[in-house]
Residue frames relative to the residue before (quaternion, step in Angstrom):
aa qw qx qy qz dx dy dz
M 1.0000 0.0000 0.0000 0.0000 0.00 0.00 0.00
I 0.5836 0.5896 -0.3816 0.4077 3.59 1.08 -0.61
Q 0.6182 0.5479 -0.3512 0.4408 3.59 1.08 -0.63
L 0.6200 0.5244 -0.3391 0.4750 3.59 1.08 -0.67
L 0.6228 0.5351 -0.3332 0.4635 3.57 1.04 -0.77
Y 0.6560 0.5015 -0.3071 0.4731 3.58 0.90 -0.93
L 0.6584 0.5270 -0.3147 0.4356 3.59 0.97 -0.85
V 0.7376 0.4229 -0.2585 0.4585 3.59 0.62 -1.09
A 0.6175 0.5597 -0.3463 0.4307 3.59 1.13 -0.59
N 0.7752 0.3563 -0.1684 0.4937 3.58 1.13 -0.60
L 0.4191 0.6783 -0.4913 0.3505 3.59 1.20 0.23
D 0.4957 -0.6370 0.5041 0.3073 3.57 -1.12 0.71
R 0.3144 -0.7950 0.4899 0.1704 3.60 -0.32 1.26
R 0.5560 0.5850 -0.4055 0.4293 3.59 1.21 -0.17
Q 0.7483 0.3582 -0.1976 0.5222 3.57 1.21 -0.49
F 0.8054 0.2057 -0.0650 0.5521 3.57 1.07 -0.74
R 0.1304 -0.7476 0.6437 0.0984 3.53 -1.17 0.69
P 0.1998 -0.8139 0.5328 0.1174 3.59 -0.09 1.22
V 0.0827 -0.7520 0.6527 0.0419 3.54 -1.15 0.78
F 0.2465 -0.7826 0.5612 0.1086 3.56 -0.76 1.07
F 0.1213 -0.8091 0.5749 0.0122 3.56 -0.52 1.25
V 0.0352 -0.8376 0.5426 -0.0523 3.58 -0.50 1.22
T 0.0719 -0.7481 0.6563 0.0666 3.55 -1.07 0.81
S 0.2077 0.7715 -0.5705 0.1900 3.55 -0.74 1.05
D 0.3891 -0.7056 0.5362 0.2513 3.57 -1.14 0.64
S 0.5314 0.6071 -0.4094 0.4259 3.57 1.31 0.15
R 0.4051 -0.7231 0.5096 0.2309 3.57 -0.93 0.91
E 0.6891 0.4514 -0.2669 0.5000 3.56 1.23 -0.46
P 0.4454 -0.6913 0.4912 0.2870 3.62 -0.85 0.89
S 0.5020 -0.6394 0.4889 0.3164 3.56 -1.13 0.65
E 0.6645 -0.4968 0.3688 0.4191 3.56 -1.28 0.27
I 0.6189 0.5410 -0.3418 0.4554 3.58 1.06 -0.74
E 0.6391 0.5219 -0.3233 0.4633 3.59 0.97 -0.84
L 0.6587 0.5104 -0.3095 0.4581 3.57 0.94 -0.87
Q 0.6461 0.5140 -0.3185 0.4657 3.57 1.00 -0.81
I 0.6496 0.5124 -0.3133 0.4662 3.57 1.01 -0.81
E 0.6426 0.5129 -0.3212 0.4699 3.59 1.00 -0.79
R 0.6420 0.5291 -0.3259 0.4491 3.58 1.02 -0.75
L 0.6272 0.5172 -0.3328 0.4779 3.58 1.24 -0.37
G 0.5355 -0.6398 0.3954 0.3840 3.58 1.28 -0.02
I 0.4839 0.6589 -0.4287 0.3846 3.57 1.24 0.44
E 0.4799 -0.6789 0.4799 0.2801 3.55 -0.92 0.93
V 0.1024 -0.7714 0.6268 0.0398 3.56 -0.99 0.94
I 0.1180 -0.7786 0.6148 0.0429 3.58 -0.73 1.08
R 0.1060 -0.8190 0.5637 0.0192 3.58 -0.64 1.14
I 0.0945 -0.7303 0.6721 0.0771 3.51 -1.19 0.74
N 0.2362 -0.7828 0.5625 0.1226 3.56 -0.43 1.22
S 0.3444 0.7217 -0.5092 0.3184 3.51 -0.06 1.34
G 0.5621 -0.6178 0.4377 0.3329 3.55 -1.17 0.59
K 0.7273 -0.4519 0.2905 0.4271 3.55 -1.29 0.24
L 0.7218 0.4249 -0.2545 0.4834 3.59 0.91 -0.88
S 0.6943 0.4893 -0.2920 0.4397 3.59 0.80 -0.97
S 0.6048 0.5734 -0.3649 0.4152 3.59 1.10 -0.61
I 0.5839 0.5832 -0.3718 0.4251 3.59 1.14 -0.58
F 0.7108 0.4240 -0.2505 0.5023 3.59 1.13 -0.63
R 0.7161 0.4587 -0.2576 0.4587 3.60 1.05 -0.71
A 0.7089 0.5400 -0.2774 0.3591 3.56 0.84 -1.02
P 0.6149 0.5872 -0.3904 0.3531 3.68 0.85 -0.74
L 0.6597 0.5045 -0.3174 0.4578 3.60 0.94 -0.84
T 0.6564 0.5012 -0.3114 0.4701 3.59 0.92 -0.87
L 0.6420 0.5187 -0.3172 0.4670 3.56 1.00 -0.82
A 0.6613 0.5088 -0.3074 0.4575 3.60 0.93 -0.89
M 0.6569 0.5038 -0.3101 0.4674 3.60 0.95 -0.85
T 0.6396 0.5146 -0.3203 0.4728 3.57 1.04 -0.78
A 0.6742 0.5055 -0.2962 0.4497 3.59 0.92 -0.90
H 0.6743 0.5315 -0.3026 0.4139 3.59 0.95 -0.84
R 0.6020 0.5558 -0.3751 0.4337 3.60 1.19 -0.25
E 0.6679 0.4762 -0.2868 0.4949 3.58 1.31 -0.23
A 0.5691 -0.6040 0.4368 0.3473 3.57 -1.19 0.57
R 0.7916 -0.0128 0.0401 0.6095 3.58 0.96 -0.92
V 0.0389 -0.8056 0.5901 -0.0364 3.53 -0.92 0.96
V 0.1010 -0.7330 0.6666 0.0903 3.53 -1.20 0.69
L 0.2452 -0.7559 0.5895 0.1452 3.57 -0.81 0.98
H 0.0240 -0.7843 0.6198 -0.0139 3.55 -0.90 0.98
P 0.1226 -0.8228 0.5523 0.0545 3.62 0.10 1.26
Y 0.1699 -0.7660 0.6140 0.0858 3.52 -1.19 0.63
G 0.7892 0.2124 -0.1846 0.5459 3.57 -0.08 1.29
F 0.6758 -0.5419 0.3379 0.3680 3.52 -1.24 0.60
R 0.6787 0.4812 -0.3001 0.4666 3.60 0.85 -0.93
S 0.6255 0.5308 -0.3303 0.4669 3.58 1.08 -0.72
D 0.5967 0.5562 -0.3546 0.4570 3.59 1.09 -0.69
I 0.6597 0.5087 -0.3053 0.4614 3.58 0.93 -0.92
I 0.6682 0.5134 -0.2986 0.4482 3.57 0.86 -1.00
C 0.6824 0.4852 -0.2925 0.4618 3.58 0.87 -0.92
W 0.6346 0.5230 -0.3292 0.4641 3.59 1.01 -0.77
L 0.6840 0.4841 -0.2843 0.4659 3.59 0.93 -0.89
S 0.6054 0.5703 -0.3570 0.4251 3.61 1.15 -0.52
R 0.2803 -0.7977 0.4755 0.2428 3.60 1.27 -0.53
V 0.4270 0.6797 -0.4803 0.3534 3.58 1.19 0.44
R 0.0294 -0.7892 0.6133 -0.0144 3.57 -0.95 0.93
P 0.5604 -0.1475 -0.8122 -0.0667 1.53 -2.27 1.07
R 0.2188 -0.7646 0.5979 0.1003 3.51 -1.29 0.52
V 0.2696 -0.7514 0.5870 0.1347 3.53 -0.95 0.98
G 0.2244 -0.7383 0.6156 0.1599 3.56 -1.03 0.76
A 0.1232 -0.8051 0.5783 0.0466 3.59 -0.89 0.91
V 0.0927 -0.7928 0.6022 0.0161 3.56 -0.91 0.97
H 0.1332 -0.8395 0.5267 0.0059 3.54 -0.76 1.11
N 0.7850 0.2229 -0.1423 0.5602 3.60 1.19 0.13
N 0.6399 -0.4626 0.4314 0.4363 3.52 -1.41 -0.11
L 0.3845 -0.8233 0.3520 0.2247 3.49 0.26 1.43
R 0.7752 0.3638 -0.2139 0.4700 3.59 0.37 -1.20
Y 0.6537 0.5232 -0.3157 0.4464 3.58 0.91 -0.93
N 0.6551 0.5353 -0.3114 0.4328 3.56 0.95 -0.91
Y 0.6789 0.4818 -0.2901 0.4722 3.59 0.90 -0.91
Q 0.6508 0.5170 -0.3237 0.4521 3.58 0.98 -0.78
R 0.6514 0.4986 -0.3184 0.4751 3.60 1.02 -0.70
M 0.6848 0.4928 -0.2824 0.4566 3.58 1.05 -0.75
F 0.8423 0.2182 -0.0508 0.4903 3.58 0.81 -1.03
G 0.5976 -0.5325 0.3797 0.4639 3.58 1.25 -0.01
K 0.6728 -0.5537 0.3124 0.3783 3.54 -1.17 0.64
R 0.7181 0.4563 -0.2773 0.4463 3.60 0.77 -0.99
R 0.7108 0.4392 -0.2642 0.4818 3.58 0.74 -1.05
G 0.6448 0.5342 -0.3191 0.4439 3.56 1.01 -0.83
S 0.6395 0.5251 -0.3226 0.4596 3.58 1.05 -0.77
I 0.6312 0.5272 -0.3310 0.4628 3.60 1.05 -0.75
I 0.6702 0.4893 -0.2973 0.4722 3.59 0.91 -0.94
A 0.6394 0.5246 -0.3235 0.4598 3.58 0.99 -0.83
S 0.6465 0.5227 -0.3194 0.4548 3.60 0.98 -0.82
L 0.6444 0.5057 -0.3174 0.4778 3.58 1.04 -0.77
N 0.6421 0.5140 -0.3212 0.4695 3.57 1.00 -0.80
L 0.6413 0.5164 -0.3158 0.4715 3.57 0.99 -0.81
F 0.5989 0.5615 -0.3447 0.4551 3.59 1.07 -0.77
L 0.6891 0.4750 -0.2744 0.4735 3.59 0.92 -0.93
L 0.6555 0.5241 -0.3158 0.4425 3.57 0.94 -0.86
K 0.6466 0.5315 -0.3227 0.4420 3.59 0.99 -0.79
R 0.6993 0.4438 -0.2632 0.4946 3.58 1.22 -0.39
A 0.4831 0.6273 -0.4513 0.4116 3.57 1.26 0.24
D 0.5431 -0.6224 0.4519 0.3368 3.57 -1.20 0.48
L 0.7815 -0.0332 0.0230 0.6226 3.56 1.21 -0.47
I 0.2242 -0.7568 0.5979 0.1396 3.57 -1.08 0.74
I 0.1251 -0.7745 0.6178 0.0522 3.54 -0.95 0.96
S 0.1783 -0.7688 0.6082 0.0852 3.55 -0.87 1.01
C 0.5201 -0.6914 0.4175 0.2777 3.57 -1.05 0.78
G 0.7979 0.0158 -0.0285 0.6018 3.58 1.26 0.19
D 0.6658 -0.5254 0.3487 0.3989 3.54 -1.26 0.27
A 0.5957 0.5636 -0.3698 0.4368 3.60 1.09 -0.61
V 0.6596 0.4825 -0.2998 0.4922 3.59 1.01 -0.81
R 0.6135 0.5501 -0.3456 0.4490 3.59 1.02 -0.78
Q 0.6786 0.4855 -0.2934 0.4666 3.58 0.91 -0.90
N 0.6312 0.5265 -0.3337 0.4616 3.58 1.05 -0.71
L 0.6480 0.5105 -0.3186 0.4669 3.59 0.98 -0.83
A 0.6065 0.5677 -0.3541 0.4296 3.58 1.06 -0.71
T 0.6377 0.5212 -0.3320 0.4598 3.60 1.07 -0.66
L 0.6848 0.4428 -0.2698 0.5121 3.58 1.28 -0.37
G 0.5873 -0.6198 0.3453 0.3894 3.55 1.31 0.23
L 0.5878 0.5697 -0.3709 0.4386 3.59 1.23 0.38
K 0.2571 -0.7485 0.5936 0.1458 3.55 -0.94 0.95
S 0.0509 0.8019 -0.5918 0.0646 3.58 -0.87 0.94
V 0.3614 -0.6783 0.5814 0.2668 3.53 -1.33 0.19
A 0.3486 -0.7588 0.5179 0.1856 3.57 -0.89 0.96
I 0.0538 0.7365 -0.6725 0.0489 3.54 -0.92 1.04
R 0.3442 -0.8037 0.4501 0.1815 3.53 -0.27 1.30
N 0.5632 -0.5481 0.5021 0.3610 3.52 -1.27 0.54
A 0.1300 -0.8113 0.5693 0.0254 3.56 -1.13 0.58
I 0.3125 -0.6989 0.5990 0.2348 3.53 -1.41 -0.02
D 0.4849 -0.6297 0.5134 0.3238 3.55 -1.30 0.26
P 0.3549 -0.7733 0.4788 0.2163 3.63 -0.28 1.19
A 0.5782 0.6092 -0.3820 0.3856 3.59 1.11 -0.62
I 0.6159 0.5615 -0.3491 0.4284 3.58 1.09 -0.64
Y 0.7834 0.3529 -0.1479 0.4898 3.57 1.03 -0.85
R 0.4751 0.7337 -0.4186 0.2464 3.58 1.24 -0.42
D 0.7596 0.4045 -0.2104 0.4639 3.58 0.93 -0.87
L 0.4796 0.6674 -0.4508 0.3483 3.58 1.23 0.04
M 0.3496 -0.7443 0.5354 0.1927 3.56 -0.95 0.91
C 0.2024 -0.8209 0.5245 0.1001 3.56 0.12 1.31
S 0.6080 0.5631 -0.3647 0.4246 3.58 1.05 -0.64
A 0.6212 0.5339 -0.3454 0.4581 3.58 1.09 -0.64
F 0.6412 0.5048 -0.3242 0.4785 3.57 1.05 -0.75
A 0.6210 0.5399 -0.3371 0.4575 3.57 1.05 -0.75
A 0.6435 0.5207 -0.3268 0.4562 3.56 0.98 -0.81
Q 0.6057 0.5525 -0.3511 0.4523 3.57 1.08 -0.71
R 0.6530 0.5056 -0.3104 0.4707 3.58 0.99 -0.81
D 0.6729 0.5358 -0.3114 0.4040 3.61 0.89 -0.91
T 0.6998 0.4607 -0.2734 0.4725 3.58 1.13 -0.57
S 0.6361 0.5234 -0.3240 0.4653 3.57 1.28 -0.03
T 0.3901 -0.7128 0.5316 0.2388 3.57 -1.06 0.77
E 0.6954 0.4294 -0.2669 0.5107 3.59 1.21 -0.44
L 0.2380 -0.7623 0.5883 0.1271 3.56 -0.89 0.98
S 0.1474 -0.8219 0.5485 0.0430 3.57 -0.69 1.10
Y 0.1635 -0.7805 0.6020 0.0421 3.54 -1.07 0.89
L 0.2157 -0.7739 0.5836 0.1184 3.57 -0.96 0.89
T 0.0214 0.7688 -0.6392 -0.0009 3.56 -1.08 0.78
V 0.3376 -0.7500 0.5431 0.1693 3.56 -1.21 0.55
A 0.2469 -0.7588 0.5889 0.1281 3.55 -0.78 1.09
S 0.1098 -0.7895 0.6025 0.0407 3.56 -1.24 0.41
K 0.5548 -0.5849 0.4707 0.3585 3.54 -1.28 0.40
I 0.6013 0.5387 -0.3580 0.4690 3.58 1.23 -0.41
P 0.4375 -0.7058 0.4819 0.2795 3.64 -0.69 0.99
G 0.6455 0.5566 -0.3825 0.3566 3.54 -1.24 0.42
K 0.5234 0.6374 -0.4179 0.3809 3.60 1.25 0.02
N 0.3088 -0.8049 0.4659 0.1992 3.59 1.30 -0.25
I 0.1777 0.8236 -0.5186 0.1454 3.57 1.07 0.72
E 0.6342 0.5470 -0.3394 0.4283 3.59 0.98 -0.83
F 0.6075 0.5558 -0.3470 0.4490 3.58 1.04 -0.76
L 0.6885 0.4704 -0.2837 0.4736 3.60 0.85 -0.95
V 0.6600 0.5245 -0.3145 0.4363 3.57 0.88 -0.95
N 0.6708 0.5070 -0.3030 0.4485 3.57 0.88 -0.91
E 0.6668 0.4916 -0.3045 0.4701 3.59 1.04 -0.71
F 0.6823 0.4688 -0.2938 0.4779 3.59 0.92 -0.86
A 0.5731 0.5939 -0.3799 0.4178 3.58 1.15 -0.49
L 0.6452 0.5260 -0.3095 0.4597 3.58 1.22 -0.47
S 0.5375 0.6404 -0.3986 0.3770 3.59 1.26 -0.28
S 0.5198 -0.6218 0.4840 0.3302 3.54 -1.18 0.57
P 0.5377 -0.6190 0.4541 0.3486 3.62 -0.92 0.81
G 0.7745 0.3178 -0.2503 0.4864 3.54 -0.92 0.97
S 0.6400 0.5219 -0.3334 0.4548 3.60 1.27 -0.21
R 0.7605 -0.1864 0.1400 0.6060 3.58 0.77 -1.06
R 0.1392 -0.7954 0.5894 0.0242 3.53 -1.17 0.71
L 0.2650 -0.7506 0.5869 0.1479 3.57 -1.10 0.78
V 0.1358 -0.7647 0.6270 0.0612 3.57 -0.90 1.01
V 0.1230 -0.8039 0.5815 0.0234 3.58 -0.70 1.15
I 0.0424 -0.7718 0.6339 0.0264 3.57 -0.81 1.02
G 0.6560 0.4796 -0.3740 0.4470 3.55 -1.14 0.62
P 0.6897 -0.5354 0.3302 0.3587 3.58 -1.32 0.22
A 0.0541 -0.8045 0.5915 -0.0099 3.57 0.06 1.26
S 0.6597 -0.5164 0.3776 0.3944 3.56 -1.28 0.40
P 0.4960 -0.6618 0.4685 0.3107 3.63 -0.84 0.91
D 0.6325 0.5289 -0.3357 0.4556 3.60 1.02 -0.75
L 0.6548 0.5034 -0.3124 0.4692 3.57 1.00 -0.79
I 0.6335 0.5265 -0.3250 0.4647 3.57 1.00 -0.79
E 0.6733 0.4924 -0.2972 0.4646 3.55 0.91 -0.89
K 0.6347 0.5503 -0.3265 0.4333 3.58 0.98 -0.84
H 0.7929 0.2760 -0.1281 0.5280 3.57 1.00 -0.83
R 0.1975 0.8207 -0.5105 0.1638 3.54 1.18 0.62
D 0.7784 0.3159 -0.1629 0.5174 3.59 1.01 -0.77
T 0.4356 0.6916 -0.4687 0.3350 3.59 1.24 0.22
K 0.3776 -0.7758 0.4648 0.1985 3.59 -0.54 1.17
T 0.7318 0.4439 -0.2372 0.4595 3.59 1.10 -0.59
V 0.6943 0.3716 -0.2724 0.5528 3.59 1.28 0.28
E 0.0451 -0.7990 0.5994 -0.0148 3.56 -0.90 0.99
F 0.1663 -0.7765 0.6030 0.0767 3.57 -0.79 1.06
R 0.1317 -0.8238 0.5494 0.0474 3.59 -0.70 1.06
G 0.3902 -0.7325 0.4818 0.2810 3.60 1.20 -0.22
H 0.7936 -0.2597 0.2115 0.5080 3.55 -1.15 -0.64
V 0.0579 -0.7731 0.6311 0.0267 3.56 -0.98 0.87
T 0.5164 -0.6656 0.4486 0.2986 3.57 -0.99 0.84
N 0.8019 0.1154 -0.0318 0.5853 3.57 0.97 -0.87
P 0.2812 -0.7907 0.5209 0.1562 3.61 -0.18 1.25
G 0.5570 0.6262 -0.3853 0.3861 3.57 1.15 -0.53
D 0.6163 0.5458 -0.3434 0.4522 3.57 1.07 -0.71
A 0.6522 0.5040 -0.3100 0.4738 3.57 1.01 -0.83
L 0.6219 0.5367 -0.3388 0.4588 3.58 1.05 -0.72
L 0.6851 0.4945 -0.2911 0.4488 3.57 0.93 -0.86
E 0.6496 0.5108 -0.3142 0.4673 3.58 1.21 -0.40
T 0.7268 0.3993 -0.2228 0.5125 3.57 1.23 -0.38
S 0.5520 -0.6548 0.4267 0.2906 3.55 -1.27 0.43
F 0.8084 0.1176 -0.0102 0.5767 3.56 1.01 -0.87
F 0.2904 -0.6906 0.6168 0.2414 3.53 -1.37 0.24
I 0.0506 -0.8097 0.5846 -0.0048 3.57 -0.92 0.91
S 0.0061 0.7851 -0.6190 0.0217 3.56 -1.07 0.80
A 0.1436 -0.7812 0.6044 0.0613 3.54 -0.97 0.97
S 0.1972 0.8303 -0.5017 0.1413 3.59 1.18 0.52
E 0.4090 -0.6879 0.5509 0.2365 3.52 -1.21 0.70
H 0.7933 0.0091 0.0070 0.6087 3.59 1.19 -0.48
E 0.0438 0.7651 -0.6414 0.0366 3.56 -1.20 0.66
G 0.4422 -0.6253 0.5510 0.3316 3.54 -1.34 0.17
M 0.6541 -0.3292 0.2742 0.6234 3.53 0.37 -1.35
P 0.2310 -0.8621 0.4318 0.1304 3.58 0.31 1.31
N 0.4255 -0.7193 0.4992 0.2287 3.54 -0.68 1.17
A 0.6295 0.5742 -0.3461 0.3927 3.59 0.94 -0.87
V 0.6488 0.5141 -0.3237 0.4582 3.59 0.99 -0.78
I 0.6671 0.4958 -0.3053 0.4648 3.59 0.90 -0.92
E 0.6567 0.5083 -0.3089 0.4637 3.59 0.98 -0.83
A 0.6192 0.5347 -0.3397 0.4640 3.58 1.05 -0.73
L 0.6451 0.5112 -0.3166 0.4715 3.58 0.94 -0.87
A 0.6585 0.5225 -0.3139 0.4414 3.58 0.93 -0.90
L 0.6928 0.4358 -0.2638 0.5104 3.57 1.16 -0.57
G 0.5772 -0.6359 0.3612 0.3633 3.57 1.24 0.36
R 0.4896 0.6554 -0.4413 0.3688 3.55 1.15 0.51
P 0.3794 -0.7037 0.5504 0.2408 3.62 -0.65 1.06
V 0.2855 -0.7884 0.5307 0.1233 3.57 -1.09 0.73
V 0.1556 -0.7262 0.6630 0.0940 3.51 -1.30 0.64
L 0.0265 0.8637 -0.4904 0.1137 3.55 -0.20 1.32
S 0.5220 -0.6156 0.4918 0.3267 3.54 -1.15 0.68
K 0.5022 -0.6715 0.4665 0.2814 3.55 -1.15 0.70
I 0.2765 0.7065 -0.5951 0.2650 3.52 0.16 1.37
P 0.7004 -0.5097 0.2780 0.4153 3.64 -1.10 0.56
A 0.6700 0.5075 -0.3202 0.4370 3.62 0.86 -0.87
H 0.6635 0.4953 -0.3033 0.4717 3.59 0.95 -0.84
L 0.6561 0.5027 -0.3114 0.4689 3.57 0.96 -0.84
E 0.6106 0.5435 -0.3485 0.4585 3.59 1.10 -0.65
I 0.6429 0.5147 -0.3224 0.4666 3.58 0.97 -0.81
M 0.6656 0.5046 -0.3078 0.4557 3.57 0.89 -0.92
Q 0.6671 0.4910 -0.2991 0.4738 3.59 0.99 -0.83
T 0.6627 0.5054 -0.3075 0.4592 3.58 0.94 -0.86
A 0.6007 0.5744 -0.3581 0.4254 3.59 1.04 -0.74
G 0.2019 -0.8342 0.4926 0.1439 3.57 1.04 -0.75
K 0.6999 0.3773 -0.2532 0.5511 3.57 1.26 0.22
N 0.5535 -0.5618 0.4781 0.3867 3.56 -1.31 0.15
V 0.0763 0.8253 -0.5489 0.1084 3.56 -0.15 1.32
G 0.7846 -0.1474 0.0990 0.5941 3.59 1.26 0.18
T 0.4210 -0.6896 0.5189 0.2792 3.56 -1.09 -0.66
T 0.3440 -0.7187 0.5641 0.2166 3.56 -1.35 0.13
F 0.1227 -0.7928 0.5939 0.0605 3.55 -1.27 0.36
S 0.4666 -0.6167 0.5491 0.3168 3.51 -1.29 0.46
L 0.5569 -0.6425 0.4162 0.3223 3.56 -1.17 0.56
T 0.4566 0.6056 -0.5140 0.4008 3.53 0.57 1.29
P 0.6137 -0.5671 0.3886 0.3882 3.63 -1.07 0.58
A 0.6583 0.5201 -0.3246 0.4368 3.60 0.91 -0.84
S 0.6707 0.4955 -0.2985 0.4643 3.59 0.94 -0.89
L 0.6272 0.5312 -0.3318 0.4630 3.58 1.04 -0.76
R 0.6640 0.5000 -0.3140 0.4588 3.58 0.88 -0.90
E 0.6320 0.5243 -0.3323 0.4639 3.60 1.00 -0.74
A 0.6538 0.5158 -0.3093 0.4591 3.58 0.98 -0.84
L 0.6498 0.5089 -0.3180 0.4665 3.59 0.96 -0.84
D 0.6503 0.5080 -0.3157 0.4684 3.57 0.95 -0.85
E 0.6379 0.5483 -0.3315 0.4273 3.58 1.02 -0.80
V 0.7267 0.4193 -0.2709 0.4719 3.61 0.73 -0.97
E 0.6503 0.5189 -0.3274 0.4479 3.58 1.04 -0.67
G 0.6904 0.4535 -0.2788 0.4900 3.56 1.21 -0.44
S 0.5708 0.5977 -0.3747 0.4200 3.58 1.31 -0.02
D 0.5861 -0.5389 0.4593 0.3938 3.55 -1.33 0.23
Y 0.3503 -0.7892 0.4625 0.2013 3.58 -0.23 1.26
S 0.6501 0.5325 -0.3362 0.4252 3.60 0.89 -0.83
V 0.6351 0.5139 -0.3246 0.4766 3.60 1.08 -0.71
L 0.6493 0.5112 -0.3114 0.4691 3.59 0.94 -0.90
S 0.6664 0.5246 -0.2988 0.4375 3.56 0.91 -0.98
K 0.6695 0.4911 -0.2949 0.4730 3.57 0.89 -0.92
S 0.6576 0.5111 -0.3086 0.4595 3.59 0.94 -0.88
A 0.6281 0.5454 -0.3310 0.4455 3.57 1.01 -0.83
H 0.6775 0.4951 -0.2878 0.4616 3.56 0.84 -1.00
E 0.6794 0.4941 -0.2924 0.4569 3.58 0.86 -0.95
A 0.6560 0.5238 -0.3167 0.4415 3.59 0.95 -0.86
A 0.6805 0.5010 -0.2969 0.4447 3.58 0.89 -0.93
T 0.7359 0.4420 -0.2458 0.4502 3.56 0.83 -0.96
S 0.7019 0.4283 -0.2790 0.4960 3.60 1.20 -0.30
S 0.7705 0.3783 -0.1912 0.4761 3.60 0.94 -0.84
F 0.7638 0.2847 -0.1649 0.5553 3.59 1.21 -0.37
D 0.1990 0.8167 -0.5022 0.2029 3.55 0.92 1.05
C 0.4262 -0.7367 0.4630 0.2474 3.61 -0.69 1.07
V 0.5638 0.5770 -0.4013 0.4337 3.62 1.15 -0.40
G 0.6571 0.4921 -0.2998 0.4860 3.58 0.97 -0.87
M 0.6161 0.5409 -0.3418 0.4594 3.59 1.04 -0.75
A 0.6720 0.5024 -0.2972 0.4557 3.59 0.89 -0.94
L 0.6270 0.5408 -0.3373 0.4479 3.59 1.01 -0.77
R 0.6529 0.5027 -0.3176 0.4692 3.58 1.01 -0.77
Y 0.6342 0.5058 -0.3321 0.4814 3.59 1.02 -0.73
Q 0.6268 0.5486 -0.3363 0.4394 3.60 0.98 -0.82
S 0.6408 0.5276 -0.3197 0.4569 3.55 0.98 -0.86
V 0.6485 0.5048 -0.3127 0.4763 3.56 1.00 -0.84
Y 0.6661 0.5124 -0.3136 0.4421 3.60 0.80 -0.99
S 0.6806 0.5120 -0.2962 0.4323 3.59 0.82 -1.01
N 0.7515 0.4289 -0.2212 0.4499 3.55 0.86 -0.97
L 0.4687 0.6566 -0.4550 0.3770 3.58 1.25 -0.05
F 0.7066 0.4490 -0.2611 0.4806 3.60 1.16 -0.55
K 0.6607 0.5533 -0.2888 0.4170 3.60 1.26 -0.19
G 0.6490 -0.5200 0.3299 0.4467 3.57 1.22 0.18
S 0.6830 -0.5386 0.3253 0.3709 3.53 -1.25 0.51
S 0.6568 0.5184 -0.3324 0.4353 3.62 0.96 -0.77
A 0.6530 0.4952 -0.3122 0.4805 3.59 0.99 -0.83
L 0.6393 0.5220 -0.3265 0.4607 3.57 1.01 -0.80
Q 0.6596 0.5037 -0.3172 0.4589 3.59 0.93 -0.85
D 0.6268 0.5284 -0.3403 0.4605 3.59 1.01 -0.75
A 0.6543 0.5057 -0.3116 0.4681 3.56 1.00 -0.81
L 0.6567 0.5116 -0.3157 0.4552 3.58 0.95 -0.85
D 0.6279 0.5585 -0.3388 0.4231 3.59 1.02 -0.72
T 0.6841 0.4785 -0.2791 0.4746 3.59 1.20 -0.50
L 0.5550 0.6302 -0.3934 0.3742 3.61 1.21 -0.26
């Protein structure tokens, strides 16, 4: 959802009037909704459950769209895809943020996940254009027979511009213990147990792993007394946890374009990342030495940790911050979306010309 906030906040209001359409059974608006409203953007809410909203929302969406001269629908999420398709409003953009089939199979099991993925693919094939959140996702969609244009996830440089990364680097240099932050998730594939088991072998006072997010209760209990692993659960502001640690580490088996990695870089945190397409894309796009990668084996992980710990931290930190704020700028992301939106009304040849420049 943060990517939608970055997008609507940076659209040229002289050309576009964003409207945020929300279906939720919660009576209280989310923080993202409140932030969007504070930007002066209209928010339309339908207080309805996940299933009932599929039947109620399409008509409301269609009536809202018909009051405008030109509309582009940009759904965010599987249920939103269904609602927009049922509304029959065109043009419609399809957006993909992960390794589609693999992600559903890991979440719901192979059989059920394959059915959900097939339904999602059915909806995407009926969109006027598909946008993937990065080149790794674009390549994955190509294996499923879908053509898409890659517009990478981004961060707002203004949030991080005034942070003194050198001061954070100095904090690390005076400490004998090196700390690493990782993010757990309810979605399988983050490989948290792999990282925890490896850091549990470290000598106390040498390096420590900090885990935020919903880790497995069994894993937490198993390592309740492990001095080199700390579970913090849900945190309101992950940025605070990043600023308390020296590095960001991820052993994910799959990602789309992970916001946490980009945010860590923006905060001057060097990264240690598993060798998956999305992580490699970030490292290549950064164009600087911002950390290292590893294969999902204990030996490769240990080599990666030794590599970053033996590097000049202040250089890594500065490069990380500069790479994130220059290569993953949300203003540039919004401009690319604007080009797509504008040319959707100009015919296929104009749209293709615009896509060729992205």
